[in-house]
Wavefront OBJ file of the C-alpha trace (Angstrom):
o trace
v -32.906 -28.008 -41.032
v -30.567 -25.944 -38.838
v -30.315 -25.564 -35.102
v -33.450 -24.153 -33.515
v -35.819 -24.175 -30.561
v -39.584 -23.779 -30.835
v -41.984 -23.599 -27.898
v -45.718 -23.191 -28.425
v -47.995 -22.869 -25.417
v -45.364 -24.648 -23.313
v -46.312 -25.515 -19.755
v -44.576 -27.397 -16.937
v -46.563 -28.305 -13.836
v -45.455 -29.194 -10.295
v -47.631 -31.271 -7.970
v -47.472 -31.330 -4.170
v -48.900 -33.490 -1.406
v -50.709 -32.166 1.672
v -47.356 -31.306 3.285
v -46.234 -29.321 0.231
v -43.710 -31.970 -0.782
v -43.277 -32.441 -4.540
v -44.679 -35.700 -5.889
v -44.461 -37.404 -9.257
v -47.536 -37.629 -11.520
v -47.809 -41.354 -10.722
v -47.846 -40.727 -6.966
v -50.200 -37.772 -7.417
v -52.813 -40.060 -8.963
v -52.714 -42.203 -5.821
v -53.016 -39.334 -3.354
v -56.332 -37.847 -2.301
v -55.083 -34.350 -1.526
v -52.786 -32.969 -4.199
v -52.240 -29.350 -5.154
v -50.479 -28.079 -8.244
v -48.620 -25.043 -9.489
v -47.416 -24.206 -12.963
v -43.674 -23.548 -13.121
v -44.072 -22.076 -16.583
v -47.252 -21.707 -18.603
v -48.213 -20.647 -22.106
v -44.614 -20.007 -23.202
v -44.314 -19.332 -26.932
v -40.775 -18.638 -28.176
v -38.581 -19.194 -31.216
v -34.792 -19.342 -30.918
v -32.775 -19.442 -34.106
v -29.318 -20.480 -35.282
v -26.609 -18.096 -34.077
v -28.618 -16.549 -31.249
v -27.580 -15.953 -27.676
v -30.660 -15.729 -25.459
v -30.538 -14.558 -21.843
v -33.390 -15.437 -19.488
v -33.670 -12.736 -16.847
v -36.119 -11.929 -14.090
v -36.565 -12.354 -10.349
v -35.947 -15.561 -8.457
v -38.959 -17.820 -8.947
v -39.919 -16.401 -12.334
v -39.563 -19.738 -14.164
v -36.095 -19.400 -15.722
v -34.689 -22.657 -14.372
v -37.858 -24.580 -15.173
v -37.754 -23.423 -18.796
v -34.057 -24.294 -19.093
v -34.678 -27.769 -17.696
v -37.488 -28.358 -20.162
v -35.272 -27.265 -23.065
v -32.449 -29.482 -21.792
v -34.826 -32.449 -21.751
v -34.585 -33.197 -18.036
v -38.094 -32.022 -17.158
v -41.252 -33.258 -18.915
v -43.596 -30.876 -20.692
v -47.181 -30.981 -19.398
v -48.810 -28.663 -21.924
v -48.111 -27.328 -25.392
v -45.200 -28.269 -27.631
v -41.408 -28.049 -27.456
v -39.007 -28.851 -30.282
v -35.219 -28.649 -29.955
v -33.086 -29.161 -33.053
v -29.399 -29.689 -32.350
v -27.136 -31.529 -29.902
v -27.735 -30.195 -26.385
v -25.026 -29.495 -23.832
v -26.385 -28.309 -20.485
v -25.045 -27.168 -17.133
v -28.046 -26.726 -14.878
v -26.120 -27.009 -11.620
v -22.472 -26.739 -10.635
v -22.635 -30.086 -8.836
v -24.759 -31.915 -11.409
v -23.352 -35.397 -11.988
v -20.243 -34.924 -9.834
v -19.256 -37.775 -7.525
v -17.287 -36.445 -4.563
v -15.087 -39.512 -4.125
v -13.995 -39.634 -7.772
v -11.146 -37.585 -9.172
v -11.665 -34.805 -11.653
v -10.428 -37.110 -14.396
v -12.867 -39.861 -13.448
v -15.725 -37.379 -13.157
v -14.772 -35.864 -16.521
v -15.015 -39.252 -18.219
v -18.444 -39.833 -16.714
v -19.701 -36.331 -17.508
v -18.464 -36.585 -21.105
v -20.509 -39.777 -21.550
v -23.546 -38.028 -20.059
v -22.917 -35.220 -22.547
v -23.227 -37.672 -25.429
v -19.816 -39.236 -26.071
v -19.289 -42.987 -25.984
v -16.713 -44.369 -23.554
v -13.893 -44.498 -26.080
v -14.566 -40.918 -27.182
v -14.774 -39.798 -23.556
v -11.385 -41.303 -22.746
v -9.941 -39.599 -25.807
v -11.357 -36.264 -24.711
v -9.837 -36.254 -21.221
v -6.664 -34.310 -21.988
v -8.683 -31.697 -23.841
v -11.045 -31.391 -20.872
v -8.072 -31.025 -18.535
v -6.553 -28.318 -20.710
v -9.774 -26.344 -21.169
v -10.658 -26.553 -17.472
v -7.241 -25.280 -16.443
v -7.306 -27.493 -13.350
v -3.722 -28.717 -13.770
v -2.669 -31.240 -11.120
v -6.040 -30.878 -9.392
v -7.564 -32.796 -12.311
v -6.346 -35.992 -10.601
v -7.531 -35.058 -7.125
v -10.930 -35.981 -5.614
v -13.806 -33.664 -6.464
v -14.462 -33.318 -2.725
v -11.438 -30.977 -2.631
v -12.817 -28.694 -5.367
v -14.168 -25.198 -4.870
v -17.383 -24.144 -6.601
v -15.373 -22.437 -9.311
v -13.299 -25.565 -9.970
v -16.455 -27.655 -10.221
v -17.902 -25.207 -12.724
v -14.685 -25.341 -14.772
v -14.739 -29.144 -14.892
v -18.432 -29.365 -15.717
v -18.287 -26.835 -18.533
v -15.162 -28.395 -20.077
v -16.809 -31.837 -20.003
v -20.011 -30.546 -21.625
v -17.962 -28.708 -24.236
v -16.078 -31.901 -25.154
v -19.204 -33.208 -26.910
v -19.306 -30.161 -29.223
v -22.857 -29.104 -28.340
v -24.942 -27.090 -30.780
v -27.346 -25.880 -28.099
v -25.639 -24.723 -24.888
v -27.824 -24.289 -21.787
v -26.329 -22.530 -18.742
v -28.104 -21.859 -15.453
v -26.011 -19.320 -13.508
v -22.894 -21.503 -13.903
v -21.119 -18.727 -15.800
v -21.441 -16.559 -12.686
v -19.571 -19.049 -10.478
v -16.239 -19.048 -12.324
v -13.327 -16.668 -11.876
v -12.332 -13.932 -14.298
v -9.773 -15.971 -16.227
v -12.091 -18.921 -16.922
v -14.999 -16.620 -17.662
v -12.994 -15.385 -20.649
v -12.558 -19.015 -21.790
v -16.277 -19.691 -21.387
v -17.220 -16.538 -23.285
v -14.862 -17.453 -26.123
v -16.344 -20.938 -26.450
v -19.906 -19.565 -26.325
v -19.034 -17.142 -29.119
v -17.587 -19.995 -31.172
v -20.771 -22.047 -30.724
v -22.898 -19.133 -31.906
v -20.574 -18.334 -34.815
v -20.881 -21.967 -35.912
v -24.668 -21.643 -36.045
v -25.469 -22.924 -32.578
v -27.686 -21.435 -29.870
v -26.723 -20.358 -26.356
v -29.353 -19.944 -23.626
v -28.207 -18.606 -20.263
v -30.064 -17.610 -17.120
v -28.666 -15.535 -14.318
v -28.641 -12.262 -12.420
v -25.322 -10.731 -13.533
v -26.452 -8.680 -16.507
v -22.923 -7.597 -17.427
v -21.923 -11.216 -18.044
v -25.208 -12.067 -19.748
v -24.785 -9.080 -22.037
v -21.470 -10.463 -23.269
v -22.906 -13.925 -23.858
v -26.238 -12.975 -25.382
v -27.765 -10.466 -27.770
v -31.398 -11.201 -26.935
v -33.167 -10.908 -23.609
v -36.309 -12.696 -22.452
v -37.777 -11.370 -19.219
v -39.712 -14.000 -17.304
v -42.286 -13.186 -14.664
v -44.645 -15.505 -12.757
v -43.961 -18.384 -15.144
v -44.575 -16.444 -18.339
v -42.762 -14.173 -20.784
v -43.113 -10.506 -19.841
v -40.796 -9.064 -22.511
v -38.655 -10.276 -25.399
v -36.211 -8.179 -27.403
v -32.679 -6.837 -27.618
v -30.852 -7.759 -24.416
v -29.642 -4.245 -23.624
v -33.159 -2.819 -23.892
v -34.948 -5.575 -21.953
v -32.262 -5.560 -19.255
v -32.330 -1.779 -18.851
v -36.123 -1.712 -18.582
v -36.172 -4.537 -16.027
v -33.430 -3.028 -13.871
v -35.210 0.325 -13.983
v -38.426 -1.373 -12.788
v -40.193 -0.400 -15.986
v -41.281 -4.026 -16.417
v -43.181 -6.278 -13.973
v -41.342 -8.360 -11.395
v -42.765 -11.150 -9.295
v -42.957 -14.897 -9.119
v -43.024 -17.942 -6.955
v -40.120 -19.890 -5.534
v -41.579 -23.063 -7.021
v -40.539 -21.962 -10.483
v -36.802 -21.196 -10.260
l 1 2 3 4 5 6 7 8 9 10 11 12 13 14 15 16 17 18 19 20 21 22 23 24 25 26 27 28 29 30 31 32 33 34 35 36 37 38 39 40 41 42 43 44 45 46 47 48 49 50 51 52 53 54 55 56 57 58 59 60 61 62 63 64 65 66 67 68 69 70 71 72 73 74 75 76 77 78 79 80 81 82 83 84 85 86 87 88 89 90 91 92 93 94 95 96 97 98 99 100 101 102 103 104 105 106 107 108 109 110 111 112 113 114 115 116 117 118 119 120 121 122 123 124 125 126 127 128 129 130 131 132 133 134 135 136 137 138 139 140 141 142 143 144 145 146 147 148 149 150 151 152 153 154 155 156 157 158 159 160 161 162 163 164 165 166 167 168 169 170 171 172 173 174 175 176 177 178 179 180 181 182 183 184 185 186 187 188 189 190 191 192 193 194 195 196 197 198 199 200 201 202 203 204 205 206 207 208 209 210 211 212 213 214 215 216 217 218 219 220 221 222 223 224 225 226 227 228 229 230 231 232 233 234 235 236 237 238 239 240 241 242 243 244 245 246 247 248 249
């Protein structure tokens, strides 16, 4: 069976205490006053080998929550989710970075988190350095890195594990023009090899180069699904609904 993603009736729920602080399900069972909100609810989607899927919509529509569920870092509270293929995700520019470690040391750690064993991670370091384009900065502390440099390092480390499902949450919008071309080339190669790319963001020009399909999210659900150019144009023209809650992302 090839690479694929199937969601049926997918739901992810957040729970809050009386002061609106998020709490875990275990803590929620011990608290008397707990409220809840669904980050995403009743999501039914199929993503197939070779697709590039852009999640668009206003802030709070549920894009980040859905990406985190697909990446396996957020539990599913309702419905079903199946992901076939090795996942490589960048859900935050700073995810996994340790400020006091060098880029090289962080790269080794991030490569292991991406799925390589320690020996493979050490062997991948020069490739990560080359792809990131960090040069001498690769051996400097991450505390000296700009946001763009962090994004370069994180993407190169994720890429070192040869992911079949690439998940990007606005990271592609943080890099400069030269590295964006590198990222777009690698995304195209993943898709051409039968993988899947899922990206969320607000720069529709970039998303249009990465993806051929657009999924508009609104208030935790899917408002439209189709060719990216058509869904994007309708959303930007306000021909589709827009709304949401900041709890969703």
